[in-house]
C-alpha positions in Angstrom: 1.2 -25.5 6.8 1.6 -21.8 6.0 -0.4 -19.2 7.9 -0.6 -15.6 6.6 -2.0 -12.3 8.0 -3.4 -9.4 6.0 -2.7 -5.8 6.9 -4.4 -2.8 5.4 -2.3 0.3 4.8 -2.7 3.6 3.1 -0.1 5.3 0.9 0.0 8.7 -0.8 2.3 10.0 -3.6 2.3 13.4 -5.4 3.3 11.6 -8.7 1.0 8.6 -9.4 -1.0 5.7 -8.2 1.9 3.4 -9.1 4.3 5.4 -7.1 2.0 5.2 -4.3 1.9 1.4 -4.5 5.6 1.2 -4.7 6.0 3.5 -1.7 3.4 1.6 0.3 5.0 -1.8 -0.4 8.5 -0.6 0.3 7.3 0.8 3.9 5.4 -2.3 4.6 8.6 -4.3 3.9 10.4 -2.3 6.6 7.9 -3.3 9.3 6.6 -6.7 8.1 8.6 -9.8 7.6 7.8 -12.3 4.7 5.6 -9.9 2.7 4.3 -12.0 -0.2 1.7 -10.0 -2.0 -0.5 -6.9 -1.9 -3.7 -5.8 -3.7 -5.3 -2.4 -4.2 -8.5 -2.3 -2.1 -9.3 1.5 -3.2 -7.8 4.4 -4.8 -8.7 8.2 -4.8 -7.1 11.5 -5.6 -6.9 14.6 -3.6 -7.7 17.8 -5.3 -6.7 21.4 -4.5 -7.8 24.5 -6.6 -9.0 22.1 -9.4 -5.6 20.2 -9.6 -4.7 16.7 -8.4 -2.3 17.1 -5.6 -2.1 13.6 -4.4 -2.6 9.9 -5.5 -3.9 7.8 -2.6 -4.2 3.9 -2.6 -5.4 1.5 0.2 -3.4 -1.7 0.1 -4.1 -4.9 1.7 -0.7 -6.5 2.2 -0.3 -10.2 2.9 2.7 -11.5 4.9 3.4 -15.1 6.3 3.6 -15.5 9.9 6.7 -17.2 11.5 7.1 -19.1 14.6 
């Protein structure tokens, strides 16, 4: 039997949504063991003086619990 947990994290990149996802998953892997998947719950941009300055994603990261 496998039991998994889901943690919600946010990640911001000055480059793109894709980069924010990659950075978020990489960071989650440093803390969580057995990361098996992630999905984007939400995304938004930050704007300063009419220009996009950041791409933010909210990720739900799934990881398998161990004994």
